[in-house]
Every structure is written in structure tokens, then in C-alpha cells.
C-alpha positions, -999 to +999 in steps of 0.1 A: -226-096+059-258-075+060-295-083+063-317-055+046-353-052+057-377-032+036-414-025+042-426-025+006-459-015-012-446+000-045-429-025-067-411-002-091-395+017-062-386-016-046-369-030-077-349+002-082-337+000-046-328-037-051-309-029-083-289-001-066-280-024-036-268-052-059-244-029-078-230-010-048-231-031-015-199-051-021-206-077+006-228-108+010-263-097+018-299-107+020-330-085+014-361-093+035-391-078+018-421-073+040-451-069+018-470-041+034-498-024+014-510-006+045-518-038+064-494-031+094-474-003+109-437+000+101-427-010+136-445-044+132-430-048+096-395-041+109-399-064+139-410-091+115-379-084+094-357-087+125-371-121+133-361-133+098-327-117+096-297-141+096-267-117+095-251-097+123-259-064+109-295-053+100-301-024+077-336-009+076-344+012+045-373+029+028-379+015-007-376+049-023-339+051-016-311+048-041-275+038-031-246+054-049-215+046-029-193+017-040-188-009-013-209+008+012-216-026+029-178-028+037-179+006+052-209-002+074-191-033+087-159-014+094-179+012+115-194-016+135-160-030+143-161-002+170-177-020+199-192+013+211-213+019+179-247+003+179-265+022+152-255+043+122-272+062+095-266+090+070-284+119+086-294+129+122-290+154+150-268+157+181-298+171+201-332+159+209-352+185+227-380+178+253-403+201+232-423+180+206-407+188+174-390+169+145-353+165+151-344+185+119-359+216+135-327+217+156-303+212+128-297+249+121-281+252+155-248+234+144-264+202+157-275+185+124-251+161+108-252+139+077-250+136+039-277+132+013-283+136-024-310+163-025-331+180-052-335+217-044-361+242-056-341+251-087-346+215-100-309+207-096-294+179-076-268+185-049-245+164-027-257+180+006-231+176+034-237+190+070-205+181+090-203+202+122-166+195+127-154+191+092-126+168+104-140+133+109-157+106+088-185+102+114-203+122+141-220+109+172-257+119+173-287+112+194-313+108+167-310+091+133-334+096+104-354+065+094-350+066+057-319+043+061-301+030+091-283+000+104-282-017+138-262-045+153-285-076+154-273-084+189-290-052+203-324-066+195-320-089+225-326-057+245-346-034+221-374-037+196-396-014+175-425-002+197-456-013+179-479-003+208-469+033+211-462+038+174-487+017+154-485+038+123-456+049+101-440+077+120-416+082+150-402+047+149-367+061+140-366+086+168-379+060+193-354+033+182-326+059+183-335+066+219-335+029+228-300+025+212-288+055+231-295+037+264-270+010+257-247+022+228-238+050+205-255+063+174-235+079+145-240+094+111-213+088+085-202+109+055-188+084+031-221+067+021-242+086-004-279+079-007-309+096-024-343+097-009-364+098-040-397+108-025-401+137+000-433+134+019-454+159+039-458+159+077-494+150+086-518+151+116-507+115+125-471+126+126-477+154+151-500+132+173-472+106+173-447+131+183-467+139+214-467+102+222-429+101+217-424+130+241-448+114+267-428+081+265-393+095+267-395+127+287-397+106+320-368+085+307-343+112+300-353+138+274-338+162+266-306+145+254-275+158+237-240+147+228-210+159+246-203+183+218-232+205+227-231+232+252-260+229+277-261+267+279-277+268+245-305+244+252-330+271+259-324+284+225-328+249+209-362+245+225-373+280+215-362+275+179-378+241+177-411+252+190-412+283+167-406+260+137-431+234+146-459+258+154-452+279+122-451+246+100-483+233+116-501+266+108-488+266+072-497+230+067-534+232+079-528+208+108-559+201+129-564+230+154-569+206+182-534+192+177-520+227+174-536+237+208-519+206+224-485+220+212-492+254+224-493+241+260-455+236+255-453+272+243-469+284+275-445+263+295-415+278+278-428+312+286-420+306+322-383+302+312-359+330+305-374+336+271-407+351+285-421+377+261-399+368+231-425+344+218-452+370+215-428+394+199-418+368+173-453+359+163-464+396+162-434+402+139-442+373+117-477+387+110-460+419+097-430+406+076-438+369+073-427+338+092-394+331+074-383+368+076-391+370+112-371+338+118-341+354+101-343+385+122-346+365+155-317+341+146-295+371+140-305+386+173-298+353+191-263+353+175-256+389+185-265+382+221-245+349+220-275+328+228-267+306+197-234+288+191-209+309+171-199+278+151-227+273+125-210+240+113-197+230+080-224+229+053-218+223+016-241+219-014-221+205-043-240+202-076-239+167-092-251+151-124-278+127-111-282+111-145-246+101-145-250+086-111-281+067-121-262+053-151-232+042-130-251+034-099-217+038-082-198+066-066-163+053-062-149+081-041-172+101-019-164+121+012 
């Protein structure tokens, strides 16, 4: 049995989510709707939901999510039968760097894992699977994305969503993942298919919150990685993450004061074995563009064996979303 907590402010999205849950979950459940038209941060909303939950597993979901997998509730319960598992989701990363960057900026290094129905630039929908080992139904990770995740209720005797450090709507997922990592394991699973209907943009608030996240967790153990990751590659992870975050901030017109704060980490990295590479990268990006420069440097990293040789299993399988919406069920995924 599962309690589902949703911080809601758009009724039409909420009702679509509720309908998809009703047709797919396959186990007794309750939905705890926290009405939140901007009156509280998501950490406060989720803590309120936890206080009202009556079942042993609590699922936290954005309201702009659609569930497609038949009996996904039974699958969630089955995964939690493993006493070592404390949190599960559908997408995440096996590494969290000590450089302030979103976790997905490390996912190109064979460290991302998960499954999601995605709409690509061509307007078509794809069942996107990133499975680094291609031989399991689950992968241990260190960070789980916040669009949808489940946690054993018993863990909330030791953890809680940090309303003080993260009073807004960002970083709650990375923070709660780190809290769970202190006492249990986080996993992503491949047999539950969801769609995140709305894709947002990263804001000034997000990057400010990311600095708060690093300041909180760096003294407590960042960086972290699963046992699958070779520590020799960590310099490359940091370098790639920082290149991505600085490039994204510049393209997104993020406040220059925030960018300057991030550059302090750039200067710190220059003292490491990659001294000189950063200037070369940004000089090259001015000539041939950021994305082209990134491709060149990734190839160079692979040639010199700085990056992992295994790029992981990634598949984009085109699907008929209209059919999924009609059925609201995927009977056999994975």
C-alpha cells in the first residue's frame, strides 16, 4: 500500500495524474494533495504530506507526470522488500560531484541511469532507456530526480525535507537523496514507465540553491559515487560538469554575479591535473561553438583514456503516445 504526496497548483494536470494512477497502480493507495499555489516551498509541502501519510511507502510526484506501467505499485513494493533499499525513482546518477552542477551533467560519463518517455526535438515520443550495465532491472545511484520517487516511511524517523536550506522549489531531490544515502541505498528501476509532461528551465534560483547544496554536503561527504565508478575518472567528471554548467548559464542569461560564484570552482579545478585545458576549451568554443567544442574534447578525453571506455547502454525507442494515453497502461515494459 502506497501514500502518494503531490504539491499541486494546476488542477487539470493534477486530475490527469490522478486518473493515470487509478488505472495503473494496482495496489491500495491514497493521494495526499497539498494545495500549493506558491504559498510554501516544496520541502514544506512534502513534509506536510509525510505527516499525513498512513502507508509504509510514500511516493512523491510532480503533478505533471503520467503513469503508463501496469501494476507499478506492486513493483515498487517488491523493490522495497529488499531491506537495503530506502529510496527508488526512475532516473538518476551514480555520481554526485563536489562541483556545483545538476546531476544530469554527469550522465554522459556512463553514470546516468533510468527510463522516461521523452519528446525529442523532432516532435516524436521515445521510450528513453539509459542502463549502464544492460543486465539488471535496477541500478544503484547516489542521486534520484525529483519528478517521481518513493521512500520507505520508516526512514522519516531519521530524515526530512530541509525547509531551511531549500525554501523554494529546487534541490530537494538531491538533498533527500544524500540523506537517504547516509542510512540506506537509492536505486532507479527500468520497469516503470512515466512521462514528465512539462520540461522547465533552470533559473537563477536553481543555481543559487545548488551552491547551498554544495555548502551543506561538501563537509559531509561530497563527492560521492557508487562502487561501479572508478575513482580515477573523477577529475574528468568534475571537469565535464563544470564546463556544462558554465556553458548553460551563459546561454541562459543567468545573473553574472551567480556565474562569478561558479567561476571560483573553475579556478579551483585549474590547480588540479587539468590546468590549462579549461582555457583551451573556452577559446575553442568561441571559434566553433560550445557544443562542437564539447564533442572535440570528449573525443580527446576518450583517446587519452581519461573517460570510461564503456559509454553505457542507451536506447531511444519510438512509441505512439496517443495509444499510451488511450490505454493509460503499458502491460510489459523493460
